[in-house]
TORPA-4810 file (N, C-alpha, C, O; in nm, 3 decimals):
<nodes>
NODE_1_0.084_-0.117_0.000_0.000_0.000_0.000_0.089_0.124_0.000_0.185_0.132_0.077_M
NODE_2_0.059_0.219_-0.083_0.130_0.346_-0.089_0.033_0.456_-0.051_-0.077_0.465_-0.105_I
NODE_3_0.077_0.539_0.044_-0.009_0.649_0.089_0.064_0.781_0.066_0.170_0.805_0.123_M
NODE_4_0.007_0.866_-0.016_0.062_0.998_-0.043_-0.018_1.100_0.037_-0.137_1.122_0.012_Y
NODE_5_0.047_1.163_0.135_-0.021_1.259_0.220_0.080_1.357_0.280_0.194_1.319_0.305_T
NODE_6_0.040_1.481_0.302_0.129_1.577_0.367_0.129_1.563_0.520_0.205_1.632_0.588_P
NODE_7_0.045_1.475_0.572_0.033_1.457_0.717_0.153_1.374_0.766_0.184_1.271_0.707_V
NODE_8_0.219_1.418_0.874_0.333_1.343_0.927_0.292_1.202_0.973_0.180_1.183_1.020_P
NODE_9_0.381_1.105_0.959_0.347_0.967_0.997_0.314_0.952_1.145_0.238_0.862_1.182_P
NODE_10_0.371_1.039_1.232_0.341_1.030_1.375_0.193_1.051_1.404_0.139_0.994_1.498_E
NODE_11_0.129_1.135_1.323_-0.013_1.163_1.343_-0.098_1.050_1.285_-0.199_1.011_1.344_I
NODE_12_-0.058_0.997_1.170_-0.135_0.889_1.108_-0.133_0.761_1.189_-0.236_0.697_1.210_L
NODE_13_-0.015_0.722_1.236_0.002_0.596_1.307_0.043_0.622_1.450_0.155_0.589_1.491_W
NODE_14_-0.047_0.683_1.526_-0.021_0.715_1.665_-0.031_0.589_1.750_-0.126_0.512_1.737_Y
NODE_15_0.068_0.568_1.836_0.067_0.453_1.926_0.056_0.502_2.069_0.128_0.592_2.112_E
NODE_16_-0.036_0.442_2.143_-0.057_0.479_2.283_0.066_0.441_2.364_0.124_0.335_2.344_E
NODE_17_0.105_0.529_2.455_0.218_0.501_2.542_0.353_0.537_2.482_0.456_0.526_2.549_G
NODE_18_0.354_0.577_2.359_0.478_0.616_2.295_0.515_0.757_2.339_0.428_0.839_2.369_K
NODE_19_0.645_0.787_2.345_0.692_0.917_2.390_0.639_1.028_2.300_0.647_1.021_2.178_E
NODE_20_0.585_1.131_2.364_0.534_1.247_2.291_0.650_1.334_2.244_0.747_1.353_2.316_E
NODE_21_0.638_1.385_2.124_0.738_1.475_2.069_0.684_1.617_2.078_0.571_1.644_2.037_V
NODE_22_0.765_1.706_2.132_0.722_1.845_2.143_0.784_1.924_2.029_0.906_1.923_2.011_Q
NODE_23_0.700_1.993_1.954_0.745_2.076_1.843_0.724_2.223_1.879_0.617_2.262_1.926_L
NODE_24_0.828_2.303_1.857_0.817_2.447_1.881_0.868_2.520_1.758_0.941_2.464_1.676_I
NODE_25_0.828_2.644_1.746_0.879_2.727_1.637_0.992_2.812_1.691_0.985_2.864_1.802_E
NODE_26_1.096_2.825_1.612_1.212_2.903_1.651_1.279_2.962_1.530_1.229_2.951_1.418_G
NODE_27_1.393_3.024_1.552_1.468_3.084_1.442_1.614_3.042_1.454_1.674_3.052_1.562_A
NODE_28_1.670_2.995_1.346_1.811_2.959_1.339_1.874_3.053_1.237_1.837_3.053_1.120_V
NODE_29_1.969_3.134_1.283_2.033_3.234_1.198_1.929_3.326_1.134_1.946_3.369_1.019_E
NODE_30_1.822_3.357_1.207_1.717_3.445_1.158_1.616_3.380_1.066_1.528_3.449_1.015_G
NODE_31_1.627_3.251_1.044_1.537_3.179_0.953_1.435_3.101_1.037_1.474_3.023_1.124_I
NODE_32_1.305_3.122_1.014_1.205_3.050_1.094_1.204_2.902_1.063_1.197_2.861_0.947_P
NODE_33_1.210_2.821_1.169_1.211_2.676_1.156_1.121_2.615_1.263_1.085_2.681_1.361_V
NODE_34_1.085_2.489_1.244_1.013_2.414_1.345_1.115_2.320_1.409_1.185_2.247_1.339_Q
NODE_35_1.122_2.321_1.543_1.221_2.243_1.615_1.154_2.131_1.693_1.045_2.149_1.748_L
NODE_36_1.219_2.015_1.697_1.169_1.901_1.774_1.253_1.891_1.900_1.376_1.888_1.894_K
NODE_37_1.186_1.887_2.016_1.255_1.879_2.143_1.250_1.736_2.195_1.144_1.674_2.199_L
NODE_38_1.366_1.684_2.235_1.375_1.552_2.295_1.438_1.567_2.433_1.517_1.658_2.456_A
NODE_39_1.404_1.478_2.522_1.455_1.487_2.659_1.606_1.470_2.662_1.659_1.370_2.613_N
NODE_40_1.674_1.568_2.720_1.818_1.559_2.738_1.901_1.583_2.614_2.022_1.563_2.617_G
NODE_41_1.840_1.625_2.505_1.913_1.649_2.381_1.890_1.792_2.334_1.795_1.858_2.377_H
NODE_42_1.977_1.838_2.247_1.958_1.969_2.185_1.840_1.962_2.089_1.808_1.855_2.039_N
NODE_43_1.775_2.077_2.061_1.666_2.077_1.964_1.716_2.036_1.825_1.830_2.065_1.788_P
NODE_44_1.631_1.970_1.750_1.662_1.924_1.614_1.566_1.992_1.517_1.447_2.000_1.544_V
NODE_45_1.618_2.041_1.405_1.535_2.106_1.304_1.443_2.001_1.242_1.490_1.901_1.186_V
NODE_46_1.314_2.025_1.251_1.215_1.934_1.192_1.180_1.978_1.050_1.173_1.895_0.959_E
NODE_47_1.158_2.109_1.030_1.130_2.160_0.896_1.154_2.311_0.892_1.153_2.378_0.995_R
NODE_48_1.176_2.361_0.773_1.198_2.504_0.750_1.063_2.568_0.722_0.988_2.520_0.636_V
NODE_49_1.031_2.675_0.792_0.903_2.743_0.775_0.911_2.862_0.680_0.809_2.923_0.649_L
NODE_50_1.029_2.896_0.635_1.049_3.010_0.547_1.001_2.977_0.405_0.996_2.861_0.365_S
NODE_51_0.967_3.081_0.331_0.928_3.061_0.191_1.039_3.101_0.094_1.022_3.093_-0.027_T
NODE_52_1.152_3.145_0.147_1.266_3.184_0.064_1.345_3.059_0.025_1.395_2.989_0.113_D
NODE_53_1.357_3.028_-0.104_1.428_2.907_-0.147_1.574_2.902_-0.102_1.628_2.793_-0.082_P
NODE_54_1.638_3.016_-0.086_1.778_3.018_-0.043_1.795_2.966_0.100_1.900_2.913_0.134_A
NODE_55_1.691_2.980_0.183_1.699_2.933_0.322_1.706_2.781_0.330_1.764_2.727_0.424_H
NODE_56_1.649_2.713_0.234_1.650_2.567_0.235_1.789_2.511_0.206_1.815_2.394_0.236_F
NODE_57_1.877_2.592_0.149_2.012_2.547_0.115_2.113_2.569_0.226_2.224_2.517_0.219_L
NODE_58_2.077_2.645_0.328_2.170_2.671_0.438_2.184_2.546_0.523_2.086_2.485_0.564_K
NODE_59_2.308_2.509_0.549_2.337_2.385_0.623_2.281_2.387_0.765_2.236_2.284_0.815_R
NODE_60_2.283_2.502_0.831_2.236_2.511_0.970_2.086_2.487_0.982_2.039_2.452_1.090_A
NODE_61_2.011_2.506_0.874_1.865_2.495_0.879_1.811_2.366_0.819_1.689_2.348_0.812_C
NODE_62_1.897_2.278_0.776_1.848_2.156_0.712_1.785_2.063_0.816_1.838_2.048_0.926_Q
NODE_63_1.672_2.000_0.781_1.606_1.908_0.874_1.700_1.798_0.921_1.778_1.742_0.844_P
NODE_64_1.691_1.768_1.051_1.777_1.668_1.111_1.901_1.727_1.175_1.973_1.658_1.247_G
NODE_65_1.928_1.854_1.148_2.045_1.919_1.205_2.018_1.957_1.349_1.914_2.015_1.381_N
NODE_66_2.113_1.926_1.438_2.100_1.959_1.579_2.140_2.104_1.602_2.242_2.150_1.550_E
NODE_67_2.061_2.177_1.678_2.087_2.318_1.705_2.153_2.327_1.842_2.100_2.275_1.940_V
NODE_68_2.267_2.392_1.849_2.344_2.400_1.973_2.320_2.529_2.049_2.414_2.606_2.070_N
NODE_69_2.198_2.555_2.091_2.168_2.667_2.177_2.167_2.804_2.112_2.149_2.904_2.182_G
NODE_70_2.187_2.813_1.980_2.189_2.944_1.916_2.060_2.970_1.839_2.061_3.034_1.734_D
NODE_71_1.947_2.920_1.893_1.818_2.943_1.828_1.733_3.032_1.917_1.745_3.029_2.039_C
NODE_72_1.649_3.109_1.855_1.558_3.198_1.927_1.417_3.145_1.911_1.374_3.115_1.800_A
NODE_73_1.345_3.132_2.022_1.207_3.087_2.015_1.119_3.198_1.964_1.137_3.314_2.000_K
NODE_74_1.024_3.162_1.880_0.930_3.261_1.824_0.804_3.257_1.907_0.710_3.332_1.880_I
</nodes>
């Protein structure tokens, strides 16, 4: 089965008792991003919220990149 949807898989296949992921909006180098917070770890970029195509090419803002305390919460 192939499912094409913009909905994240965590929402589609929610499992009871699984660790909740907290998502916040922040800015990395002035670029708005969505950050995923995990217990005891630095925030990780989940997705870029900017509409400027050049922001998607910046290494610091790429999804999966760990942010080392230099992000501003929006």
